[in-house]
C-alpha positions as CSV (number, residue, x, y, z in Angstrom):
1,M,124.2,68.6,169.3
2,S,121.8,71.2,167.4
3,E,123.4,74.0,165.2
4,S,123.3,77.5,166.4
5,P,121.4,79.9,164.2
6,P,123.3,82.0,161.7
7,P,124.1,85.6,162.7
8,T,121.6,88.3,161.6
9,T,124.0,90.9,160.6
10,S,127.7,90.9,159.8
11,T,130.4,92.9,161.3
12,A,130.6,95.0,158.2
13,D,126.9,95.9,158.6
14,D,127.3,96.6,162.4
15,L,130.3,98.8,161.7
16,L,128.5,100.8,158.7
17,A,125.4,101.3,161.1
18,A,127.8,102.7,163.7
19,L,129.4,105.0,161.3
20,Q,126.1,106.2,159.9
21,A,124.8,107.1,163.5
22,L,127.7,109.5,163.8
23,P,127.1,113.2,163.6
24,P,128.0,114.5,160.0
25,A,131.0,116.6,161.4
26,E,132.4,113.5,163.2
27,L,132.0,111.2,160.3
28,Q,133.7,113.9,158.0
29,D,136.7,114.1,160.3
30,L,136.9,110.2,160.4
31,L,136.8,109.9,156.6
32,L,139.5,112.4,156.2
33,A,141.6,110.5,158.6
34,L,141.0,107.4,156.6
35,L,141.7,108.4,153.0
36,P,145.4,108.8,153.3
37,S,145.7,105.1,154.2
38,L,144.2,104.1,150.8
39,P,146.5,103.0,147.8
40,P,146.5,105.6,145.2
41,E,144.3,103.6,142.9
42,H,141.6,103.2,145.6
43,L,141.8,106.6,146.3
44,Q,141.2,107.7,142.8
45,A,138.0,105.3,142.6
46,V,136.7,106.7,145.8
47,T,137.3,110.4,144.3
48,H,135.5,109.4,141.0
49,K,132.4,108.1,142.9
50,A,132.3,111.2,145.2
51,R,132.1,113.4,142.4
52,H,129.1,111.8,141.1
53,L,127.3,112.0,144.3
54,L,127.6,116.0,144.1
55,L,125.5,115.8,140.7
56,R,121.7,116.5,141.0
57,D,119.1,115.6,138.5
58,F,117.3,119.0,138.2
59,V,114.6,117.5,135.7
60,A,113.5,114.9,138.3
61,L,113.5,117.3,141.1
62,L,111.1,119.8,139.0
63,P,107.2,119.7,138.9
64,P,106.5,117.6,136.0
65,E,104.8,120.5,134.1
66,V,108.0,122.5,134.5
67,A,110.3,119.8,133.3
68,L,108.1,119.2,130.3
69,A,108.1,122.8,129.5
70,I,111.9,122.7,129.5
71,L,112.3,119.4,127.2
72,A,109.8,121.0,124.9
73,R,112.4,123.6,124.0
74,L,114.9,120.9,122.9
75,R,115.4,120.0,119.3
76,V,113.7,116.6,118.5
77,P,117.2,114.7,118.1
78,D,118.2,116.1,121.5
79,L,114.9,115.1,123.0
80,V,115.4,111.4,121.8
81,H,118.9,111.4,123.4
82,A,117.4,112.9,126.6
83,A,115.1,109.7,126.8
84,H,118.2,107.5,127.4
85,V,119.6,109.5,130.3
86,S,117.7,108.0,133.0
87,H,114.3,106.0,133.8
88,A,112.9,109.6,135.1
89,W,114.1,111.4,131.9
90,H,112.7,108.5,129.7
91,A,109.2,108.8,131.4
92,L,109.2,112.6,130.9
93,A,110.5,112.3,127.4
94,S,107.7,109.9,126.4
95,D,105.0,112.0,127.6
96,H,102.2,112.1,124.7
97,G,101.3,115.7,125.3
98,L,104.9,116.7,124.5
99,W,105.2,114.7,121.3
100,R,101.7,115.8,120.1
101,D,102.6,119.5,120.6
102,L,106.0,118.8,118.7
103,Y,104.0,117.1,116.0
104,H,101.6,120.2,115.7
105,R,104.6,122.5,115.8
106,H,105.9,121.0,112.6
107,G,102.5,122.0,111.1
108,W,101.4,118.4,110.8
109,T,97.9,117.0,111.5
110,A,96.3,113.5,112.2
111,H,93.2,111.8,111.7
112,A,93.5,109.2,114.2
113,P,92.8,105.8,112.6
114,P,93.5,102.8,114.7
115,L,97.5,102.4,115.3
116,P,99.4,99.5,116.5
117,P,99.1,98.9,120.3
118,L,102.2,99.4,122.4
119,D,101.9,96.6,124.6
120,A,105.1,94.6,124.2
121,V,108.7,95.2,124.4
122,F,111.9,94.9,122.7
123,Q,115.5,96.2,122.9
124,P,116.3,99.4,120.8
125,R,117.9,99.3,117.4
126,R,121.2,101.0,116.7
127,T,120.8,103.9,114.3
128,Q,123.0,106.8,113.1
129,D,120.0,109.1,113.2
130,P,118.7,109.6,116.7
131,L,115.3,110.6,115.5
132,M,114.8,107.5,113.6
133,A,115.4,105.3,116.5
134,D,112.2,103.8,118.0
135,P,110.1,106.5,119.7
136,P,110.3,106.7,123.7
137,V,108.1,104.1,125.4
138,P,104.8,105.7,126.8
139,R,104.6,105.5,130.6
140,S,102.1,102.7,130.6
141,V,104.9,100.3,129.8
142,A,107.8,102.1,131.0
143,S,107.9,99.9,134.1
144,V,110.2,97.6,132.5
145,P,113.7,98.7,133.0
146,G,115.9,99.0,129.8
147,T,113.1,98.2,127.3
148,R,111.2,99.9,124.7
149,P,107.7,99.2,123.1
150,W,107.4,96.8,120.2
151,I,106.2,98.4,117.1
152,P,105.0,96.2,114.1
153,P,107.1,96.3,111.0
154,P,106.4,99.4,109.3
155,A,104.2,99.2,106.2
156,T,102.3,101.6,104.0
157,V,98.6,101.2,105.1
158,A,95.6,103.0,103.8
159,Y,92.7,104.2,105.8
160,E,90.7,101.6,107.9
161,D,87.1,101.8,108.2
162,G,86.1,104.7,110.2
163,C,88.3,107.9,111.4
164,P,88.0,108.5,115.2
165,A,88.9,112.1,116.3
166,E,92.6,113.4,116.6
167,A,91.9,113.3,120.5
168,D,91.6,109.4,120.3
169,L,95.4,109.1,119.4
170,D,97.7,107.5,121.9
171,C,100.7,106.9,119.8
172,W,102.2,110.6,119.2
173,P,105.8,109.3,119.5
174,Y,105.2,106.7,116.9
175,L,103.2,109.3,114.4
176,F,106.1,111.6,114.8
177,Q,108.5,108.9,113.9
178,Q,106.5,107.8,110.9
179,R,106.2,111.4,109.8
180,H,110.1,111.8,110.0
181,R,110.4,108.8,107.9
182,L,108.3,110.2,105.3
183,L,110.2,113.5,105.1
184,R,113.6,111.5,105.0
185,N,112.3,109.5,102.2
186,M,110.8,112.6,100.2
187,R,114.4,114.3,100.6
188,H,116.6,111.5,99.9
189,G,114.6,108.3,99.1
190,T,114.3,106.6,95.9
191,P,110.6,106.5,94.8
192,S,108.8,104.0,93.0
193,L,106.8,104.7,89.8
194,T,103.5,103.7,88.8
195,V,102.0,104.6,85.4
196,F,98.2,104.7,84.6
197,E,97.5,103.9,80.9
198,G,94.2,104.6,79.2
199,H,93.7,108.2,78.1
200,R,94.3,108.7,74.4
201,E,95.1,112.5,74.6
202,G,96.3,115.0,77.1
203,I,95.3,114.8,80.6
204,Y,94.4,118.2,82.2
205,C,93.0,117.4,85.6
206,I,93.4,114.9,88.3
207,Q,92.1,114.4,92.0
208,A,93.1,111.4,94.4
209,D,92.3,109.8,97.6
210,P,93.6,106.7,99.3
211,F,91.4,104.5,97.2
212,K,90.9,106.1,93.8
213,L,92.3,108.4,91.2
214,I,89.8,110.6,88.9
215,S,91.3,112.3,85.6
216,G,89.9,114.3,82.8
217,S,91.3,114.6,79.3
218,R,91.5,116.3,76.0
219,D,89.8,113.0,74.7
220,N,86.6,114.2,76.3
221,T,86.4,111.5,78.9
222,V,86.6,111.2,82.8
223,R,88.3,108.1,84.0
224,V,88.0,106.6,87.6
225,W,91.1,104.4,88.7
226,N,91.2,101.9,91.2
227,L,94.4,102.5,93.3
228,R,94.6,98.9,94.5
229,S,94.8,97.5,91.0
230,N,95.6,100.6,89.2
231,A,93.0,99.8,86.6
232,T,90.3,101.8,85.0
233,T,86.7,101.1,86.7
234,H,84.7,103.7,85.0
235,V,85.0,106.0,81.9
236,L,82.7,108.7,81.8
237,E,81.4,110.2,78.6
238,G,79.1,113.4,78.0
239,H,81.2,116.3,77.4
240,A,81.8,117.5,73.7
241,G,85.1,119.0,74.5
242,S,88.3,118.4,76.6
243,V,87.7,118.1,80.3
244,L,89.6,120.9,81.9
245,C,88.7,120.6,85.5
246,L,87.2,118.5,87.9
247,E,86.4,118.0,91.9
248,Y,84.6,115.4,93.8
249,N,83.6,114.4,97.2
250,A,81.7,111.4,98.7
251,T,78.3,112.2,96.7
252,H,79.3,114.1,93.6
253,L,81.6,114.6,90.9
254,V,81.7,118.0,89.1
255,T,83.5,118.4,85.8
256,G,84.2,121.7,83.6
257,S,85.0,121.5,79.9
258,S,86.0,123.4,76.7
259,D,82.4,122.8,75.6
260,R,81.5,125.8,78.1
261,S,79.4,123.3,80.2
262,I,79.6,122.1,83.9
263,R,78.3,118.6,84.6
264,V,77.4,117.4,88.1
265,W,77.6,113.7,88.4
266,S,76.1,111.4,91.2
267,V,78.7,109.2,92.7
268,P,77.7,105.6,93.1
269,S,77.2,104.3,96.7
270,T,80.2,102.1,96.3
271,H,82.4,104.8,95.3
272,D,84.5,104.9,98.7
273,D,84.1,101.3,99.8
274,P,87.6,100.4,101.2
275,G,86.3,96.9,102.1
276,G,85.5,95.4,98.7
277,P,87.7,94.2,96.0
278,S,86.4,96.5,93.6
279,W,83.6,99.2,93.3
280,E,81.4,97.2,90.8
281,G,78.0,96.3,92.2
282,P,74.5,97.0,91.6
283,D,74.9,100.7,91.9
284,D,78.1,101.6,90.3
285,T,77.4,104.0,87.8
286,Y,78.2,107.7,87.7
287,R,75.2,109.5,86.3
288,T,75.0,113.0,85.2
289,S,72.4,114.8,87.4
290,T,72.8,118.5,86.4
291,I,74.4,120.3,83.4
292,L,75.1,123.9,83.9
293,H,75.5,126.4,80.9
294,G,76.3,130.1,81.0
295,H,79.9,130.7,80.4
296,A,80.6,132.1,76.9
297,E,83.9,130.2,76.7
298,A,85.8,127.3,78.1
299,V,85.4,126.4,81.8
300,L,89.0,126.3,83.0
301,N,88.6,125.8,86.6
302,L,85.9,125.1,89.4
303,R,85.5,124.4,93.1
304,M,82.6,122.8,95.2
305,D,81.0,124.0,98.1
306,P,78.8,121.0,99.3
307,K,77.8,122.5,102.4
308,H,75.8,125.4,100.6
309,H,75.3,123.4,97.3
310,R,77.4,125.9,95.3
311,I,79.9,125.6,92.7
312,V,82.2,128.4,91.7
313,S,83.8,128.1,88.1
314,C,85.8,130.4,86.1
315,S,86.4,130.7,82.5
316,K,88.2,131.9,79.4
317,D,85.4,134.5,79.2
318,S,87.1,136.5,82.0
319,T,84.3,135.8,84.3
320,I,83.7,133.8,87.5
321,R,80.3,132.3,88.1
322,V,78.6,131.1,91.2
323,W,76.0,128.2,90.8
324,D,73.4,126.4,92.9
325,W,73.7,123.0,91.5
326,H,70.4,121.9,93.1
327,R,68.3,124.6,91.1
328,G,70.7,124.3,88.2
329,A,71.1,128.0,87.9
330,C,73.9,130.7,88.2
331,I,73.1,132.9,91.1
332,R,76.0,135.4,90.7
333,A,78.7,136.5,88.2
334,L,82.1,138.0,89.5
335,E,83.6,140.4,87.0
336,G,86.8,142.4,87.1
337,H,89.5,140.3,85.3
338,V,90.2,141.7,82.0
339,A,91.6,138.4,80.6
340,A,90.8,134.6,81.0
341,V,90.3,133.6,84.7
342,N,92.7,130.6,84.7
343,A,92.1,129.1,88.2
344,V,89.6,129.8,91.1
345,Q,89.8,128.4,94.8
346,M,87.1,128.7,97.5
347,R,87.4,128.5,101.3
348,H,83.9,129.0,102.9
349,D,82.6,132.4,101.4
350,T,86.2,133.6,100.4
351,V,87.1,133.1,96.8
352,V,90.5,133.5,95.1
353,S,91.0,133.9,91.5
354,V,93.9,134.2,89.2
355,S,94.1,135.6,85.6
356,G,96.2,136.1,82.5
357,D,95.9,140.0,83.4
358,R,98.8,139.1,85.9
359,T,96.4,139.7,89.1
360,V,95.3,137.7,92.1
361,R,91.9,138.8,93.2
362,V,90.0,137.9,96.5
363,W,86.2,138.0,96.7
364,D,83.7,137.8,99.4
365,L,80.5,135.9,98.6
366,R,78.8,137.5,101.5
367,D,79.0,140.9,99.9
368,H,76.7,141.2,96.9
369,H,77.3,144.7,96.3
370,R,81.1,144.9,95.9
371,G,83.6,143.3,93.4
372,A,86.8,141.9,94.5
373,V,87.9,142.9,98.1
374,H,91.6,142.6,97.5
375,Q,93.8,142.8,94.3
376,L,97.2,141.1,94.7
377,V,99.8,142.5,92.1
378,G,103.5,141.3,91.7
379,H,103.6,138.7,88.9
380,V,105.2,140.3,85.8
381,R,103.6,137.6,83.5
382,G,100.0,135.9,83.4
383,V,99.0,133.9,86.5
384,A,98.3,130.3,85.8
385,C,97.2,128.5,88.9
386,V,96.5,129.3,92.6
387,A,96.2,127.4,95.8
388,F,94.4,128.8,99.0
389,D,94.2,127.4,102.5
390,G,92.0,130.0,104.1
391,T,94.9,132.4,105.1
392,T,97.8,131.8,102.5
393,I,97.5,132.1,98.7
394,A,100.1,130.5,96.5
395,S,100.0,131.5,92.9
396,G,102.1,130.3,89.9
397,S,102.8,132.3,86.9
398,S,104.3,132.2,83.4
399,D,107.0,134.4,84.8
400,A,108.4,131.0,86.5
401,T,107.9,132.1,90.0
402,I,105.5,131.2,92.8
403,R,104.2,134.1,95.1
404,L,103.0,133.4,98.6
405,W,100.4,135.9,100.0
406,D,99.2,136.4,103.4
407,L,95.6,137.5,103.5
408,R,96.0,138.9,107.0
409,K,98.3,141.5,105.5
410,A,96.1,142.5,102.6
411,G,93.9,145.0,104.6
412,G,96.6,147.7,104.2
413,A,96.1,151.0,102.7
414,P,95.5,151.0,99.0
415,V,98.4,151.9,96.7
416,P,98.4,155.5,95.8
417,A,96.1,156.4,92.8
418,H,98.9,157.0,90.5
419,A,100.2,153.5,90.7
420,V,97.1,151.6,89.3
421,P,95.2,152.3,86.0
422,T,91.4,152.2,86.1
423,N,91.1,148.7,84.6
424,G,93.0,147.3,87.7
425,L,95.8,146.1,85.7
426,P,99.6,146.6,86.6
427,V,100.8,149.6,84.5
428,G,102.5,148.2,81.5
429,Y,100.1,145.4,81.0
430,Q,98.8,144.9,77.2
431,S,95.4,143.2,77.1
432,T,94.5,141.0,74.3
433,V,90.6,141.0,75.4
434,P,88.7,143.1,72.7
435,G,87.5,146.3,74.1
436,A,90.0,146.5,77.2
437,A,92.3,149.2,77.6
438,V,95.7,149.1,76.4
439,A,98.9,150.4,78.0
440,P,101.7,149.5,75.8
441,L,104.6,149.9,78.3
442,A,107.3,147.4,79.3
443,P,106.3,145.0,82.3
444,P,106.7,146.7,85.7
445,P,109.7,146.1,87.6
446,I,109.3,143.9,90.9
447,A,110.8,145.0,94.1
448,P,113.1,142.4,95.6
449,D,110.7,141.9,98.6
450,G,107.9,141.0,96.2
451,S,105.7,143.9,97.5
452,A,102.9,145.1,95.6
453,A,103.2,148.6,96.9
454,A,106.9,148.8,95.7
455,A,106.1,147.1,92.5
456,A,103.4,149.7,91.9
457,A,105.6,152.5,92.6
458,A,108.2,151.2,90.4
459,A,105.7,151.0,87.6
460,A,104.6,154.4,88.2
461,A,108.1,155.6,87.7
462,A,108.4,153.6,84.6
463,A,105.2,155.3,83.2
464,A,106.3,158.6,84.2
465,A,109.7,158.0,82.4
466,D,107.9,157.0,79.1
467,G,105.7,160.2,79.3
468,H,102.5,158.5,80.3
469,A,100.1,160.2,82.7
470,P,99.0,158.4,86.0
471,T,95.7,157.1,86.1
472,A,92.9,156.7,88.6
473,P,92.8,153.7,91.1
474,S,91.0,150.4,90.7
475,T,87.9,149.5,92.8
476,A,89.9,146.8,94.5
477,P,92.7,148.1,96.6
478,V,96.1,146.8,95.4
479,S,97.7,145.1,98.6
480,S,101.1,144.6,99.8
481,A,100.5,141.0,101.0
482,C,103.3,139.1,99.2
483,V,105.4,137.5,102.0
484,R,107.7,135.3,99.8
485,V,108.7,134.8,96.1
486,V,109.7,131.3,95.4
487,H,112.4,130.7,92.7
488,G,113.4,127.5,91.0
489,H,111.2,126.7,88.1
490,S,112.6,127.9,84.6
491,D,109.2,128.1,82.7
492,L,105.6,128.5,83.2
493,V,104.4,127.2,86.6
494,R,101.3,125.4,85.7
495,T,100.0,124.0,89.0
496,V,100.4,124.6,92.6
497,Q,99.0,122.7,95.5
498,F,99.2,123.0,99.4
499,S,99.3,119.8,101.0
500,A,96.5,119.1,103.7
501,D,98.5,118.6,106.7
502,D,102.1,118.8,106.4
503,N,103.3,122.2,105.4
504,V,104.4,121.1,101.8
505,L,103.8,123.1,98.5
506,C,103.8,121.1,95.5
507,S,104.4,122.7,92.1
508,G,104.4,121.5,88.5
509,S,105.9,123.3,85.5
510,Y,106.4,123.3,81.7
511,D,110.1,123.0,82.6
512,T,109.2,119.3,83.0
513,T,109.7,118.9,86.8
514,V,107.7,118.6,89.8
515,R,109.1,120.3,92.9
516,L,108.3,120.1,96.7
517,W,108.7,123.0,99.0
518,S,108.7,123.5,102.6
519,L,106.3,126.2,103.6
520,L,108.2,126.6,107.1
521,T,111.6,127.1,105.6
522,G,111.0,128.3,101.9
523,Q,113.5,125.7,101.0
524,Q,113.1,123.1,98.1
525,V,112.7,119.7,99.3
526,R,112.8,117.7,96.3
527,V,112.9,118.0,92.5
528,I,111.3,115.2,90.6
529,P,112.2,115.3,86.7
530,M,109.2,114.0,84.6
531,G,110.7,114.5,81.1
532,A,107.6,116.1,79.8
533,R,105.7,119.2,80.7
534,V,103.6,119.0,83.8
535,L,100.1,120.0,83.3
536,N,98.6,118.9,86.7
537,V,99.9,117.7,90.1
538,Q,98.3,116.3,93.3
539,Y,100.5,115.8,96.5
540,V,99.3,113.5,99.2
541,P,101.6,112.3,102.0
542,G,103.7,109.8,100.3
543,T,102.6,110.3,96.7
544,V,102.9,112.7,94.0
545,Y,100.3,112.2,91.2
546,A,101.3,114.0,87.9
547,A,99.6,114.4,84.6
548,C,102.2,115.3,81.7
549,Q,102.5,115.7,78.0
550,N,105.8,115.6,76.0
551,A,106.6,117.4,72.9
552,A,104.9,114.9,70.7
553,H,101.5,115.5,72.7
554,V,101.9,112.0,74.2
555,P,100.2,112.1,77.6
556,S,101.3,110.4,80.6
557,L,99.6,110.0,84.1
558,V,101.9,108.8,86.8
559,A,102.5,108.4,90.5
560,W,105.8,108.6,92.3
561,Q,105.4,107.0,95.7
562,F,107.9,107.9,98.7
563,A,106.2,105.8,101.6
564,H,108.1,102.8,101.6
565,G,108.8,101.8,105.1
566,V,106.2,104.3,106.4
567,D,103.1,103.6,108.2
568,L,100.6,106.1,106.4
569,R,97.6,105.7,109.0
570,G,96.5,109.0,110.4
571,M,98.4,111.1,107.6
572,G,97.1,113.1,104.9
573,P,93.7,114.4,103.8
574,L,90.7,112.2,104.9
575,P,88.7,110.3,102.0
576,P,85.8,112.3,101.0
577,A,83.5,110.1,103.0
578,F,85.2,111.3,106.2
579,A,86.1,114.8,105.4
580,R,85.0,117.3,108.0
581,D,86.0,120.4,106.2
582,P,87.0,121.1,102.5
583,V,90.8,120.4,101.8
584,P,92.7,122.0,99.0
585,F,92.8,120.1,95.9
586,P,95.1,120.3,92.8
587,E,94.4,123.0,90.3
588,P,93.1,121.8,87.0
589,V,94.0,123.5,83.7
590,N,95.6,126.7,84.8
591,E,96.7,129.0,81.8
592,D,97.9,132.5,81.2
593,E,98.0,134.7,78.1
594,D,101.8,134.7,77.8
595,A,102.7,131.0,77.4
596,G,103.6,131.1,73.7
597,E,102.5,129.5,70.6
598,D,103.7,126.1,71.5
599,A,101.2,125.8,74.3
600,D,98.7,123.1,74.5
601,P,95.4,123.8,72.2
602,D,93.2,124.5,75.2
603,H,95.4,127.2,76.4
604,P,92.9,130.2,77.1
605,G,95.2,132.8,75.5
606,L,94.9,130.9,72.2
607,G,91.4,129.8,71.5
608,E,89.9,126.4,71.6
609,E,90.7,123.3,69.7
């Protein structure tokens, strides 16, 4: 006897289908009649489930662009939590455009070397910091329920060959995660220390990229260091005095010295070869191609403009000179400062200079018939160093402060005539330059907000109280462009530098510390004790390079590295071979008139060695 075929539906299925066919009003009456017959514990379970049926996922119901606009307003830890709510929220919170915008909102940039593929999955790790959890999975692999992308173990990685455009990046959550890890390390991590040994005397200037470090010293030499081996690969000789400043790109190295000269060196073709074990080869020699003479005293700082073959230099002779290095000639001299010009910066056609006369001046190289276009007043002692990113200026002074200036606010009305003397100095400045006017008054009080207008007005009041008549205005208007005064150092701020892409300001001081500051908040991020006066620093993401000298004049060149467990690919300034636009580099010798008798011998206010 053959078996009968199994039933296609169960009795429960038939009953459920019949109930679902009822009109909503009749189904409601039926359910209300059935609920009182349930035991209390079952009734409670039904009530709990019914409550969740009333909830609506509004994010999933919105158009994607509206939902992304809402998620973009979340704090980053909240966004990471939102990615775990549901699959729909996870897909939205993984949007690369959302993380790209968040990345840029933090002031970070990326240079898009190859990053790890997100083509496998793993279970997320537990962590107390939600931001440090693995980033949300991209939509391309979001189809596997409950999984996240596998990412290789983090490692500190230098730039690979080639640098595709930022638009080629497809790992924005990963980049954000690595940036946050780096910031956490900078705030709370224990850095590793590397010491570079070779110079016999004080080291005044340094510049680094991912492959090498170049330094200039009072021993009259320039050294090139391989950052893979931390060994010296080249020692450049030629200057007859201390090497006080330098800057390089992929093809040229420019150095300035207390011997009053500027040397332009050709960079060997192996200079930026990231593939070989060293830079030694058939053409590995740095050769002097041009020597520039014109300054009457030591060359304290310089900047290159490779696009226009220009060099801008400043000197203890109180002048700034613009050079055409192809012609080997000075094409312009900028005059106006009445003390040593300690540091200079240049972006395109804008030059910013600082001096022992306590002023910061802004020059436009396109205007051949005018002096400084802005004069920024506020420091009460000589200004030793400057950084400039095209809009914001940071100046460090012997008054132990750093001032941030916004050039977009420098176009206001000049300070009234009675506030500024004819030589352009703040009232109360006493010059040591022969022939300069002397105003033997106390230094001007500075307004709490750091504004130059208020400072000048206070100076005028002090002058009137001492019986001094007001004087005529300077040719360069004094501007109220100071937006922040940064306090923290306790001695001369010798060097300042903007990071290229992560809104960090790095400063070094005679108080034996290097400090990192957030430009977004103005807060101090980290204090790094050096144990010796800091003469120069350079910050690149993950590493702080510092040149120091102790009380016994023993030099040291060190690197503090914070990038443990961080993938650095895509961060930081491009190597010179790949740079698309000049990036700010550290300020070499930065001095002022007020440092005191125990300053280093090349101090512009003290005379040469």
